[in-house]
C-alpha positions as CSV (number, residue, x, y, z in Angstrom):
1,M,-50.6,14.1,-4.3
2,P,-50.1,15.5,-0.7
3,V,-48.0,18.9,-1.0
4,L,-45.6,20.0,1.7
5,K,-46.3,23.6,2.9
6,V,-44.2,25.5,5.4
7,K,-44.6,28.9,6.3
8,R,-41.5,31.2,6.5
9,G,-39.4,31.1,9.7
10,S,-41.3,27.8,10.4
11,R,-40.2,24.3,11.8
12,C,-40.2,21.7,9.7
13,S,-39.9,17.7,9.9
14,V,-40.0,15.5,7.3
15,S,-40.1,11.6,7.6
16,M,-39.3,9.0,4.2
17,K,-40.2,5.6,3.9
18,W,-39.1,4.0,0.9
19,K,-41.2,1.3,-0.6
20,V,-39.5,-1.8,0.1
21,S,-38.8,-4.0,-2.8
22,P,-36.9,-7.1,-2.6
23,S,-33.3,-7.0,-3.0
24,A,-31.9,-9.4,-5.4
25,H,-28.4,-11.2,-5.5
26,F,-26.2,-12.9,-8.1
27,E,-26.2,-17.0,-7.8
28,G,-23.4,-18.6,-8.3
29,V,-19.7,-18.8,-6.8
30,C,-18.0,-15.5,-5.7
31,I,-14.2,-15.6,-7.0
32,D,-13.6,-12.2,-4.8
33,E,-11.4,-14.1,-2.2
34,Q,-8.9,-15.5,-4.7
35,D,-5.4,-15.0,-3.6
36,I,-3.8,-13.2,-6.2
37,A,-1.4,-10.4,-6.7
38,I,-1.9,-7.6,-9.0
39,E,0.8,-4.7,-10.2
40,D,-0.9,-3.5,-13.1
41,Y,-4.3,-2.0,-12.9
42,R,-4.3,-1.6,-17.0
43,F,-6.6,-3.7,-19.1
44,N,-5.3,-6.9,-20.1
45,A,-7.3,-9.5,-21.9
46,D,-4.0,-11.9,-21.7
47,Y,-4.8,-12.5,-18.5
48,L,-7.2,-15.3,-19.7
49,A,-4.8,-16.5,-22.3
50,D,-4.0,-19.9,-20.3
51,A,-7.3,-20.0,-18.1
52,A,-8.9,-22.6,-19.8
53,G,-9.0,-26.2,-18.3
54,S,-9.5,-29.4,-19.7
55,E,-12.6,-30.5,-17.1
56,I,-15.9,-29.6,-18.9
57,V,-17.7,-27.8,-16.4
58,E,-21.5,-25.8,-16.1
59,E,-21.1,-23.1,-13.3
60,T,-22.1,-19.4,-12.5
61,L,-19.2,-17.6,-11.3
62,V,-19.8,-13.9,-9.9
63,S,-17.2,-11.0,-8.7
64,H,-18.3,-7.5,-6.9
65,L,-14.9,-6.3,-8.2
66,L,-15.5,-4.8,-12.0
67,K,-14.7,-1.4,-11.8
68,S,-14.4,0.4,-15.0
69,N,-14.6,4.2,-15.6
70,C,-17.0,6.2,-17.8
71,L,-15.4,6.9,-21.3
72,I,-17.2,10.4,-21.1
73,T,-16.5,11.9,-17.5
74,N,-13.9,9.3,-16.3
75,Q,-16.2,8.9,-13.2
76,P,-16.0,5.6,-11.6
77,D,-18.4,2.9,-12.6
78,W,-18.9,0.2,-10.0
79,G,-20.6,-3.1,-10.8
80,S,-20.9,-7.0,-10.1
81,V,-20.7,-9.5,-12.9
82,M,-22.0,-12.8,-13.0
83,I,-20.6,-15.2,-15.6
84,R,-22.2,-18.4,-16.3
85,Y,-20.8,-20.9,-19.0
86,K,-20.6,-24.3,-20.0
87,G,-17.2,-25.5,-21.2
88,P,-13.7,-25.9,-20.3
89,R,-13.5,-25.0,-16.7
90,I,-12.0,-21.2,-16.3
91,D,-9.0,-20.5,-13.8
92,R,-10.8,-18.3,-11.4
93,E,-7.6,-16.7,-10.2
94,A,-6.9,-15.9,-13.8
95,L,-10.6,-14.8,-14.4
96,L,-10.4,-12.4,-11.6
97,R,-7.0,-10.7,-12.4
98,Y,-8.7,-9.9,-16.1
99,L,-11.6,-8.5,-14.1
100,V,-9.4,-6.1,-11.9
101,S,-7.8,-5.2,-14.9
102,F,-10.9,-3.0,-15.7
103,R,-9.9,-0.7,-12.7
104,Q,-8.3,2.4,-15.2
105,H,-10.3,1.3,-18.3
106,N,-12.4,3.8,-19.9
107,E,-15.7,2.5,-21.7
108,F,-19.4,2.4,-21.2
109,H,-20.7,-0.5,-19.4
110,E,-22.4,-1.9,-22.1
111,Q,-19.1,-2.0,-24.1
112,C,-17.6,-3.6,-21.2
113,V,-20.0,-6.4,-20.7
114,E,-19.3,-7.3,-24.6
115,R,-15.4,-7.0,-24.3
116,I,-15.7,-9.6,-21.1
117,F,-17.7,-11.6,-23.6
118,N,-15.8,-11.8,-26.6
119,D,-12.7,-12.3,-24.4
120,V,-14.2,-15.3,-22.4
121,M,-15.4,-16.4,-25.6
122,R,-11.8,-16.3,-27.3
123,F,-9.6,-17.6,-24.7
124,C,-11.7,-20.0,-22.7
125,H,-14.1,-21.3,-25.7
126,P,-17.3,-22.1,-23.6
127,E,-20.0,-23.6,-26.0
128,A,-22.8,-21.2,-24.1
129,L,-21.7,-18.3,-22.2
130,T,-23.5,-15.5,-20.2
131,V,-22.2,-12.0,-19.0
132,Y,-24.5,-10.3,-17.1
133,A,-23.2,-6.9,-15.1
134,R,-25.0,-4.8,-12.5
135,Y,-23.6,-1.7,-12.2
136,T,-24.5,0.9,-9.4
137,R,-26.7,3.3,-10.1
138,R,-25.7,6.6,-12.1
139,G,-28.2,9.9,-12.4
140,G,-30.8,7.4,-11.0
141,L,-30.8,4.7,-14.0
142,D,-30.4,1.3,-13.4
143,I,-27.5,0.2,-16.4
144,N,-27.6,-3.5,-16.3
145,P,-26.4,-4.8,-19.5
146,W,-25.7,-8.6,-20.7
147,R,-24.5,-10.6,-23.5
148,T,-25.2,-14.3,-23.8
149,N,-25.3,-17.0,-26.8
150,V,-28.0,-18.8,-25.0
151,P,-31.6,-17.9,-24.0
152,F,-31.5,-15.8,-20.7
153,S,-33.8,-13.4,-19.4
154,P,-32.9,-12.1,-16.0
155,G,-34.8,-10.7,-13.3
156,F,-34.9,-6.9,-12.5
157,S,-34.5,-6.9,-9.0
158,R,-31.6,-4.5,-7.8
159,L,-29.0,-6.1,-5.9
160,V,-28.0,-4.5,-2.5
161,R,-25.4,-2.8,-4.0
162,Q,-27.7,-0.9,-6.3
């Protein structure tokens, strides 16, 4: 391992070139451009109450607007979330309102994903559901929880936002 030595009072120039690994992105329809109005940023699962339509679909929805707060430090945790499901079509505006309602919510990443999974199951009744979140790094660690009721094995390439 090379060691950098500098004499006291000397100039030193350091150049770092990170090993470039390919960045991933979530496949699916991004719902972030939905035209919604939100007046209350407190968590509210009821945004999903009438979100299930009658048409049965299989689709993947993505949002990069997930934000919650650490349960211990209250620091903001930003993430991207992928929701892949087969079942009644989920209203995209309602889903985005629901996801944005996490803005003032204090919970660990894993608990947020579990909550999203359970709320979508309870209100939208999909036959198959996968919720996968990729949060910005905290303390140099990737935290990328997922919850599913079907076989799913995510790749572990970082998203550009991570």
